[in-house]
C-alpha beads as a LAMMPS data file, in Angstrom:
LAMMPS data file: protein, C-alpha beads

372 atoms
371 bonds

1 atom types
1 bond types

-500.0 500.0 xlo xhi
-500.0 500.0 ylo yhi
-500.0 500.0 zlo zhi

Masses

1 110.0

Atoms # bond

1 1 1 0.000 0.000 0.000
2 1 1 1.287 3.432 -0.919
3 1 1 1.300 6.365 1.483
4 1 1 -1.894 7.910 0.094
5 1 1 -3.747 4.598 0.426
6 1 1 -2.630 4.359 4.036
7 1 1 -3.933 7.836 4.800
8 1 1 -7.249 7.059 3.109
9 1 1 -7.616 3.882 5.182
10 1 1 -6.761 5.761 8.363
11 1 1 -9.290 8.467 7.482
12 1 1 -12.033 5.864 7.056
13 1 1 -11.205 4.125 10.336
14 1 1 -10.976 7.448 12.149
15 1 1 -14.419 8.486 10.929
16 1 1 -16.058 5.111 11.683
17 1 1 -14.995 4.255 15.266
18 1 1 -16.574 1.334 17.113
19 1 1 -16.314 0.523 20.814
20 1 1 -15.089 -2.677 22.464
21 1 1 -16.687 -5.918 21.249
22 1 1 -18.718 -3.986 18.669
23 1 1 -16.018 -3.582 16.013
24 1 1 -18.263 -5.273 13.449
25 1 1 -17.931 -2.870 10.533
26 1 1 -14.263 -2.276 11.318
27 1 1 -13.684 -6.016 10.969
28 1 1 -15.616 -6.154 7.691
29 1 1 -13.788 -3.148 6.255
30 1 1 -10.309 -4.421 7.064
31 1 1 -11.050 -7.960 5.893
32 1 1 -12.290 -6.511 2.595
33 1 1 -9.051 -4.527 2.242
34 1 1 -7.014 -7.692 2.747
35 1 1 -9.162 -9.753 0.403
36 1 1 -8.707 -7.100 -2.288
37 1 1 -4.948 -7.393 -1.748
38 1 1 -4.976 -11.148 -2.325
39 1 1 -4.926 -12.226 1.330
40 1 1 -7.211 -14.747 3.034
41 1 1 -8.256 -13.214 6.374
42 1 1 -9.813 -15.531 8.953
43 1 1 -12.422 -14.094 11.361
44 1 1 -12.362 -15.026 15.030
45 1 1 -15.127 -17.289 16.275
46 1 1 -17.950 -15.715 18.286
47 1 1 -16.318 -12.289 18.487
48 1 1 -15.107 -9.403 16.372
49 1 1 -11.602 -9.227 14.939
50 1 1 -9.610 -11.513 12.669
51 1 1 -6.137 -12.628 11.692
52 1 1 -4.345 -12.923 8.372
53 1 1 -0.942 -14.296 7.460
54 1 1 1.646 -14.646 4.735
55 1 1 4.584 -17.004 4.285
56 1 1 5.030 -20.402 5.878
57 1 1 7.077 -22.225 8.454
58 1 1 9.204 -20.841 11.247
59 1 1 9.681 -18.358 12.701
60 1 1 6.109 -17.218 13.257
61 1 1 6.034 -13.463 13.761
62 1 1 2.907 -11.784 15.073
63 1 1 1.928 -8.166 14.446
64 1 1 -0.869 -7.053 16.743
65 1 1 -3.223 -4.133 16.144
66 1 1 -5.941 -3.100 18.601
67 1 1 -9.246 -2.126 16.999
68 1 1 -11.634 -0.562 19.490
69 1 1 -12.466 3.077 20.114
70 1 1 -13.305 4.799 23.377
71 1 1 -16.796 6.028 24.278
72 1 1 -16.547 9.602 25.488
73 1 1 -17.944 13.109 25.457
74 1 1 -16.942 14.920 22.269
75 1 1 -18.269 18.475 22.128
76 1 1 -21.139 17.579 24.438
77 1 1 -22.114 14.384 22.623
78 1 1 -21.339 10.893 23.949
79 1 1 -19.903 8.894 21.074
80 1 1 -17.250 6.427 19.955
81 1 1 -13.939 8.158 19.340
82 1 1 -10.480 6.963 18.288
83 1 1 -8.618 9.048 20.864
84 1 1 -6.089 6.328 21.697
85 1 1 -4.692 5.894 18.194
86 1 1 -6.066 2.453 17.420
87 1 1 -7.084 3.730 13.978
88 1 1 -3.393 4.423 13.338
89 1 1 -2.308 1.042 14.716
90 1 1 -4.700 -0.831 12.415
91 1 1 -3.497 1.207 9.448
92 1 1 0.163 0.543 10.258
93 1 1 -0.221 -3.225 10.572
94 1 1 -2.340 -3.363 7.405
95 1 1 0.304 -1.399 5.508
96 1 1 3.127 -3.569 6.841
97 1 1 1.384 -6.768 5.738
98 1 1 0.773 -5.458 2.225
99 1 1 4.405 -4.425 1.825
100 1 1 5.671 -7.709 3.247
101 1 1 3.535 -9.598 0.747
102 1 1 5.563 -8.003 -2.039
103 1 1 8.735 -9.242 -0.309
104 1 1 7.434 -12.740 0.411
105 1 1 10.120 -14.401 -1.719
106 1 1 12.838 -12.652 0.292
107 1 1 12.207 -14.254 3.680
108 1 1 11.486 -17.625 5.244
109 1 1 8.842 -17.724 7.923
110 1 1 5.269 -16.717 8.687
111 1 1 4.013 -13.230 9.466
112 1 1 0.592 -13.168 11.127
113 1 1 -1.335 -9.945 11.633
114 1 1 -3.718 -10.092 14.585
115 1 1 -6.512 -7.535 14.653
116 1 1 -7.620 -7.665 18.260
117 1 1 -10.893 -6.324 19.645
118 1 1 -11.540 -4.834 23.070
119 1 1 -8.158 -3.580 24.261
120 1 1 -9.770 -0.699 26.119
121 1 1 -11.769 -3.001 28.397
122 1 1 -8.738 -5.175 29.068
123 1 1 -9.953 -8.616 28.001
124 1 1 -9.525 -8.698 24.233
125 1 1 -6.010 -10.163 24.298
126 1 1 -7.069 -12.951 26.657
127 1 1 -9.900 -13.956 24.331
128 1 1 -7.592 -13.936 21.310
129 1 1 -5.015 -16.046 23.158
130 1 1 -7.762 -18.491 24.107
131 1 1 -8.571 -18.834 20.386
132 1 1 -5.134 -20.418 19.935
133 1 1 -3.999 -17.756 17.470
134 1 1 -0.679 -17.135 19.248
135 1 1 0.111 -20.691 20.348
136 1 1 2.888 -21.068 17.746
137 1 1 4.086 -17.457 17.701
138 1 1 7.818 -16.922 18.261
139 1 1 7.954 -13.117 18.170
140 1 1 5.131 -10.661 18.768
141 1 1 5.310 -6.951 18.013
142 1 1 2.756 -4.317 18.932
143 1 1 2.720 -0.590 18.229
144 1 1 1.407 2.487 20.007
145 1 1 1.584 6.187 19.124
146 1 1 3.099 8.244 21.925
147 1 1 2.315 11.662 23.448
148 1 1 4.466 14.635 22.474
149 1 1 5.723 15.087 26.056
150 1 1 6.981 11.504 26.093
151 1 1 8.504 10.967 22.645
152 1 1 8.843 13.581 19.916
153 1 1 8.102 12.785 16.275
154 1 1 9.828 11.103 14.501
155 1 1 11.815 9.432 17.305
156 1 1 10.948 5.845 18.228
157 1 1 11.756 3.390 21.015
158 1 1 11.856 -0.428 20.824
159 1 1 9.919 -1.062 24.024
160 1 1 7.281 0.294 26.375
161 1 1 7.471 -0.624 30.042
162 1 1 3.768 -0.447 30.801
163 1 1 2.663 -0.779 34.381
164 1 1 0.162 -3.225 35.831
165 1 1 -3.271 -2.117 36.926
166 1 1 -6.351 -3.565 38.568
167 1 1 -9.607 -2.109 39.838
168 1 1 -11.711 -2.911 42.888
169 1 1 -15.479 -2.603 42.965
170 1 1 -16.885 -2.695 46.482
171 1 1 -20.062 -2.323 48.487
172 1 1 -20.526 -1.407 52.156
173 1 1 -23.677 -3.098 53.452
174 1 1 -24.966 -1.448 56.604
175 1 1 -28.338 0.004 57.660
176 1 1 -29.453 3.625 57.407
177 1 1 -30.131 5.340 60.733
178 1 1 -31.317 8.687 62.092
179 1 1 -28.992 11.688 62.019
180 1 1 -29.781 12.350 65.690
181 1 1 -28.815 8.796 66.699
182 1 1 -25.417 7.958 65.160
183 1 1 -24.810 5.421 67.939
184 1 1 -27.519 3.176 66.476
185 1 1 -25.538 2.210 63.393
186 1 1 -22.377 2.559 61.363
187 1 1 -21.944 5.314 58.800
188 1 1 -20.892 3.961 55.414
189 1 1 -19.156 7.289 54.816
190 1 1 -17.013 6.795 57.923
191 1 1 -16.142 3.294 56.734
192 1 1 -15.194 4.735 53.349
193 1 1 -13.007 7.324 55.069
194 1 1 -11.309 4.555 57.040
195 1 1 -10.643 2.659 53.810
196 1 1 -8.965 5.724 52.281
197 1 1 -6.911 6.303 55.439
198 1 1 -5.666 2.721 55.551
199 1 1 -4.882 2.630 51.830
200 1 1 -2.542 5.567 52.390
201 1 1 -0.553 3.413 54.805
202 1 1 0.391 0.925 52.086
203 1 1 4.088 1.401 51.386
204 1 1 6.067 -0.603 48.840
205 1 1 9.583 -0.334 47.435
206 1 1 10.356 3.267 46.424
207 1 1 12.260 1.818 43.466
208 1 1 8.982 0.725 41.861
209 1 1 6.328 3.401 41.208
210 1 1 2.949 2.346 42.607
211 1 1 -0.332 3.955 43.646
212 1 1 -3.575 2.846 45.259
213 1 1 -6.470 5.261 45.669
214 1 1 -10.235 5.471 45.957
215 1 1 -11.648 6.897 42.731
216 1 1 -15.361 6.549 43.410
217 1 1 -17.748 6.478 46.382
218 1 1 -21.519 6.876 46.348
219 1 1 -23.562 7.067 49.547
220 1 1 -26.618 8.815 50.938
221 1 1 -29.656 10.539 49.448
222 1 1 -31.143 14.036 49.345
223 1 1 -32.362 13.516 52.926
224 1 1 -29.577 15.033 54.988
225 1 1 -30.960 13.715 58.277
226 1 1 -30.239 10.099 57.329
227 1 1 -26.850 8.583 58.080
228 1 1 -26.256 6.201 55.163
229 1 1 -25.416 2.637 56.012
230 1 1 -24.796 1.592 52.422
231 1 1 -22.253 2.806 49.894
232 1 1 -20.508 1.645 46.761
233 1 1 -16.877 2.455 46.087
234 1 1 -14.137 1.886 43.562
235 1 1 -10.365 1.663 43.807
236 1 1 -7.653 2.108 41.183
237 1 1 -4.394 0.211 41.804
238 1 1 -1.258 0.584 39.689
239 1 1 2.368 -0.551 39.865
240 1 1 5.241 -0.840 37.411
241 1 1 5.862 -4.525 38.164
242 1 1 3.643 -7.542 38.592
243 1 1 5.269 -8.496 41.908
244 1 1 4.453 -5.134 43.473
245 1 1 0.859 -5.034 42.287
246 1 1 0.382 -8.561 43.654
247 1 1 1.700 -7.342 47.015
248 1 1 -0.650 -4.344 47.008
249 1 1 -3.644 -6.510 46.120
250 1 1 -2.930 -8.746 49.112
251 1 1 -2.758 -5.715 51.420
252 1 1 -5.969 -4.236 50.033
253 1 1 -7.691 -7.556 50.603
254 1 1 -6.419 -7.571 54.210
255 1 1 -7.495 -3.946 54.821
256 1 1 -11.034 -4.420 53.532
257 1 1 -11.486 -7.695 55.407
258 1 1 -10.133 -6.217 58.646
259 1 1 -12.265 -3.062 58.436
260 1 1 -15.345 -5.176 57.862
261 1 1 -14.654 -6.946 61.166
262 1 1 -13.685 -3.735 62.970
263 1 1 -16.853 -1.838 62.032
264 1 1 -19.150 -4.839 62.119
265 1 1 -20.485 -4.333 58.594
266 1 1 -20.271 -6.440 55.483
267 1 1 -17.840 -5.128 52.853
268 1 1 -18.226 -6.966 49.580
269 1 1 -15.525 -6.423 46.976
270 1 1 -13.932 -7.934 43.921
271 1 1 -10.859 -7.252 41.815
272 1 1 -11.510 -6.728 38.118
273 1 1 -9.977 -5.321 34.951
274 1 1 -6.502 -6.675 35.711
275 1 1 -3.767 -5.847 33.195
276 1 1 -0.253 -7.193 33.794
277 1 1 2.911 -5.120 33.577
278 1 1 5.135 -5.463 30.543
279 1 1 7.764 -8.180 30.450
280 1 1 9.900 -7.046 27.519
281 1 1 11.978 -9.716 25.812
282 1 1 15.554 -8.508 25.115
283 1 1 15.802 -10.389 21.811
284 1 1 12.530 -8.966 20.512
285 1 1 13.595 -5.508 21.681
286 1 1 16.919 -5.839 19.827
287 1 1 15.092 -6.849 16.640
288 1 1 12.772 -3.861 16.851
289 1 1 15.735 -1.622 17.633
290 1 1 17.426 -2.792 14.431
291 1 1 14.245 -2.011 12.519
292 1 1 14.156 1.532 13.913
293 1 1 17.818 2.147 13.057
294 1 1 17.394 0.772 9.528
295 1 1 14.480 3.124 8.874
296 1 1 15.263 6.253 10.890
297 1 1 18.942 6.048 11.795
298 1 1 20.723 5.882 15.154
299 1 1 19.978 9.498 16.067
300 1 1 16.217 8.907 16.249
301 1 1 16.481 5.699 18.295
302 1 1 15.472 6.291 21.921
303 1 1 15.612 3.965 24.950
304 1 1 12.506 2.098 26.008
305 1 1 9.663 4.204 27.350
306 1 1 8.527 3.802 30.963
307 1 1 4.836 4.621 31.250
308 1 1 2.342 4.154 34.118
309 1 1 -0.386 3.337 31.618
310 1 1 -1.426 -0.270 31.066
311 1 1 -1.965 -2.451 28.001
312 1 1 -3.657 -5.818 27.572
313 1 1 -0.968 -6.672 24.966
314 1 1 1.076 -8.075 27.835
315 1 1 -1.477 -10.816 28.468
316 1 1 -0.064 -12.610 25.422
317 1 1 3.253 -13.302 27.129
318 1 1 1.523 -14.015 30.441
319 1 1 -0.705 -16.621 28.784
320 1 1 1.963 -17.927 26.373
321 1 1 5.397 -17.478 28.012
322 1 1 7.262 -18.783 24.956
323 1 1 6.439 -15.600 23.030
324 1 1 9.233 -13.034 22.719
325 1 1 7.412 -9.723 22.658
326 1 1 7.795 -5.977 22.735
327 1 1 5.914 -2.895 21.549
328 1 1 7.079 -0.140 19.225
329 1 1 6.805 3.262 20.898
330 1 1 6.035 5.386 17.855
331 1 1 6.872 9.068 18.163
332 1 1 3.839 10.818 16.705
333 1 1 3.500 14.080 18.667
334 1 1 0.142 13.039 20.139
335 1 1 -1.563 16.146 21.535
336 1 1 -3.168 17.161 23.870
337 1 1 -2.802 13.526 25.000
338 1 1 -4.042 9.970 24.675
339 1 1 -7.759 9.571 25.486
340 1 1 -8.330 13.308 25.061
341 1 1 -11.463 13.837 22.921
342 1 1 -9.523 16.228 20.665
343 1 1 -6.478 13.965 20.330
344 1 1 -4.423 14.476 17.153
345 1 1 -1.067 13.173 15.930
346 1 1 1.422 13.506 13.084
347 1 1 -0.017 11.358 10.286
348 1 1 3.466 10.943 8.788
349 1 1 4.231 8.653 11.731
350 1 1 2.045 6.004 10.087
351 1 1 4.613 5.575 7.307
352 1 1 7.411 5.222 9.873
353 1 1 5.450 2.581 11.753
354 1 1 4.834 0.559 8.607
355 1 1 8.476 0.594 7.541
356 1 1 9.807 -0.227 11.012
357 1 1 7.512 -3.245 11.412
358 1 1 8.494 -4.481 7.941
359 1 1 12.189 -4.216 8.825
360 1 1 11.609 -5.908 12.194
361 1 1 9.876 -8.872 10.549
362 1 1 12.688 -9.275 8.021
363 1 1 15.281 -8.999 10.804
364 1 1 13.492 -11.654 12.895
365 1 1 13.494 -14.021 9.933
366 1 1 17.210 -13.437 9.343
367 1 1 18.081 -14.101 12.987
368 1 1 16.066 -17.316 13.112
369 1 1 17.558 -18.507 9.839
370 1 1 21.094 -17.884 11.122
371 1 1 20.276 -19.753 14.350
372 1 1 19.379 -22.820 12.302

Bonds

1 1 1 2
2 1 2 3
3 1 3 4
4 1 4 5
5 1 5 6
6 1 6 7
7 1 7 8
8 1 8 9
9 1 9 10
10 1 10 11
11 1 11 12
12 1 12 13
13 1 13 14
14 1 14 15
15 1 15 16
16 1 16 17
17 1 17 18
18 1 18 19
19 1 19 20
20 1 20 21
21 1 21 22
22 1 22 23
23 1 23 24
24 1 24 25
25 1 25 26
26 1 26 27
27 1 27 28
28 1 28 29
29 1 29 30
30 1 30 31
31 1 31 32
32 1 32 33
33 1 33 34
34 1 34 35
35 1 35 36
36 1 36 37
37 1 37 38
38 1 38 39
39 1 39 40
40 1 40 41
41 1 41 42
42 1 42 43
43 1 43 44
44 1 44 45
45 1 45 46
46 1 46 47
47 1 47 48
48 1 48 49
49 1 49 50
50 1 50 51
51 1 51 52
52 1 52 53
53 1 53 54
54 1 54 55
55 1 55 56
56 1 56 57
57 1 57 58
58 1 58 59
59 1 59 60
60 1 60 61
61 1 61 62
62 1 62 63
63 1 63 64
64 1 64 65
65 1 65 66
66 1 66 67
67 1 67 68
68 1 68 69
69 1 69 70
70 1 70 71
71 1 71 72
72 1 72 73
73 1 73 74
74 1 74 75
75 1 75 76
76 1 76 77
77 1 77 78
78 1 78 79
79 1 79 80
80 1 80 81
81 1 81 82
82 1 82 83
83 1 83 84
84 1 84 85
85 1 85 86
86 1 86 87
87 1 87 88
88 1 88 89
89 1 89 90
90 1 90 91
91 1 91 92
92 1 92 93
93 1 93 94
94 1 94 95
95 1 95 96
96 1 96 97
97 1 97 98
98 1 98 99
99 1 99 100
100 1 100 101
101 1 101 102
102 1 102 103
103 1 103 104
104 1 104 105
105 1 105 106
106 1 106 107
107 1 107 108
108 1 108 109
109 1 109 110
110 1 110 111
111 1 111 112
112 1 112 113
113 1 113 114
114 1 114 115
115 1 115 116
116 1 116 117
117 1 117 118
118 1 118 119
119 1 119 120
120 1 120 121
121 1 121 122
122 1 122 123
123 1 123 124
124 1 124 125
125 1 125 126
126 1 126 127
127 1 127 128
128 1 128 129
129 1 129 130
130 1 130 131
131 1 131 132
132 1 132 133
133 1 133 134
134 1 134 135
135 1 135 136
136 1 136 137
137 1 137 138
138 1 138 139
139 1 139 140
140 1 140 141
141 1 141 142
142 1 142 143
143 1 143 144
144 1 144 145
145 1 145 146
146 1 146 147
147 1 147 148
148 1 148 149
149 1 149 150
150 1 150 151
151 1 151 152
152 1 152 153
153 1 153 154
154 1 154 155
155 1 155 156
156 1 156 157
157 1 157 158
158 1 158 159
159 1 159 160
160 1 160 161
161 1 161 162
162 1 162 163
163 1 163 164
164 1 164 165
165 1 165 166
166 1 166 167
167 1 167 168
168 1 168 169
169 1 169 170
170 1 170 171
171 1 171 172
172 1 172 173
173 1 173 174
174 1 174 175
175 1 175 176
176 1 176 177
177 1 177 178
178 1 178 179
179 1 179 180
180 1 180 181
181 1 181 182
182 1 182 183
183 1 183 184
184 1 184 185
185 1 185 186
186 1 186 187
187 1 187 188
188 1 188 189
189 1 189 190
190 1 190 191
191 1 191 192
192 1 192 193
193 1 193 194
194 1 194 195
195 1 195 196
196 1 196 197
197 1 197 198
198 1 198 199
199 1 199 200
200 1 200 201
201 1 201 202
202 1 202 203
203 1 203 204
204 1 204 205
205 1 205 206
206 1 206 207
207 1 207 208
208 1 208 209
209 1 209 210
210 1 210 211
211 1 211 212
212 1 212 213
213 1 213 214
214 1 214 215
215 1 215 216
216 1 216 217
217 1 217 218
218 1 218 219
219 1 219 220
220 1 220 221
221 1 221 222
222 1 222 223
223 1 223 224
224 1 224 225
225 1 225 226
226 1 226 227
227 1 227 228
228 1 228 229
229 1 229 230
230 1 230 231
231 1 231 232
232 1 232 233
233 1 233 234
234 1 234 235
235 1 235 236
236 1 236 237
237 1 237 238
238 1 238 239
239 1 239 240
240 1 240 241
241 1 241 242
242 1 242 243
243 1 243 244
244 1 244 245
245 1 245 246
246 1 246 247
247 1 247 248
248 1 248 249
249 1 249 250
250 1 250 251
251 1 251 252
252 1 252 253
253 1 253 254
254 1 254 255
255 1 255 256
256 1 256 257
257 1 257 258
258 1 258 259
259 1 259 260
260 1 260 261
261 1 261 262
262 1 262 263
263 1 263 264
264 1 264 265
265 1 265 266
266 1 266 267
267 1 267 268
268 1 268 269
269 1 269 270
270 1 270 271
271 1 271 272
272 1 272 273
273 1 273 274
274 1 274 275
275 1 275 276
276 1 276 277
277 1 277 278
278 1 278 279
279 1 279 280
280 1 280 281
281 1 281 282
282 1 282 283
283 1 283 284
284 1 284 285
285 1 285 286
286 1 286 287
287 1 287 288
288 1 288 289
289 1 289 290
290 1 290 291
291 1 291 292
292 1 292 293
293 1 293 294
294 1 294 295
295 1 295 296
296 1 296 297
297 1 297 298
298 1 298 299
299 1 299 300
300 1 300 301
301 1 301 302
302 1 302 303
303 1 303 304
304 1 304 305
305 1 305 306
306 1 306 307
307 1 307 308
308 1 308 309
309 1 309 310
310 1 310 311
311 1 311 312
312 1 312 313
313 1 313 314
314 1 314 315
315 1 315 316
316 1 316 317
317 1 317 318
318 1 318 319
319 1 319 320
320 1 320 321
321 1 321 322
322 1 322 323
323 1 323 324
324 1 324 325
325 1 325 326
326 1 326 327
327 1 327 328
328 1 328 329
329 1 329 330
330 1 330 331
331 1 331 332
332 1 332 333
333 1 333 334
334 1 334 335
335 1 335 336
336 1 336 337
337 1 337 338
338 1 338 339
339 1 339 340
340 1 340 341
341 1 341 342
342 1 342 343
343 1 343 344
344 1 344 345
345 1 345 346
346 1 346 347
347 1 347 348
348 1 348 349
349 1 349 350
350 1 350 351
351 1 351 352
352 1 352 353
353 1 353 354
354 1 354 355
355 1 355 356
356 1 356 357
357 1 357 358
358 1 358 359
359 1 359 360
360 1 360 361
361 1 361 362
362 1 362 363
363 1 363 364
364 1 364 365
365 1 365 366
366 1 366 367
367 1 367 368
368 1 368 369
369 1 369 370
370 1 370 371
371 1 371 372
């Protein structure tokens, strides 16, 4: 695909966003593009998304593109919106596959593009892994456009050290009581305050960034003379390593259980939306680094990005430890920022992403061939 075709595809995807698990027309559009190019895309069973491959034999190299848009307020209207760059990621992987097809006689191996639904809700990668699509994958490369304050266009980095995250949804189950008789019950608001206070006492290694905080609490009614006994609350937990987030989760579990006993009220809670931290494979990172240098030169190669954000991409290596994986941090001058309703980026970065992934795939095939 030529540059203009890439921009036209991006423009279509940008103007037709679809949210998690509803990427129906996005799937149809991209499959049609591949079919027109002589590929044979295979849809996933019982969900949106698909995969398509070229070549044969080992190594098997995966290129993953996330497909879903966010649902957010844009100029006062709630709507789907590609404010995380997934429209660019799909375009880049599509372009890379079309260019690799023209080079198919120059490499030995299989390149498999995986168009994954539902990254934003954190369970798309798990579902794709459960389909068996990555069972034989040797190398897996993802891509993500980066904010201007993190990585300037056209610089790129061969890895992104995403953090782990998990959420807690909880419910305090007490009984309402009269504002004049606080001794007759337990205030759910006071219990919520105690939860916040105890969460602030969680201390982990200062070498590993981590946070735990209450991000939602709902209690009471318009009647100000009722002390609410019931409340719902939510917690956001993040850490740069899986070991630290596991430690925090254990402490949160202990705090909530202990406060339930202390106050004599039931506190129901569950952890959900878990995303693991990145475990970047050095060999995959070196391959992607070579791709960046071949396309952009040494001066535009930057060290791996450390970001507190999370990505369900890292479930692939958690579920299939044999996979050597990393993500391309693509300098694209994203402004004002990812997930901002007015997010924009340098469209020229799409071409860089395509060429870097092509070079990385060719490099991976060369390395594997030399190993044999």
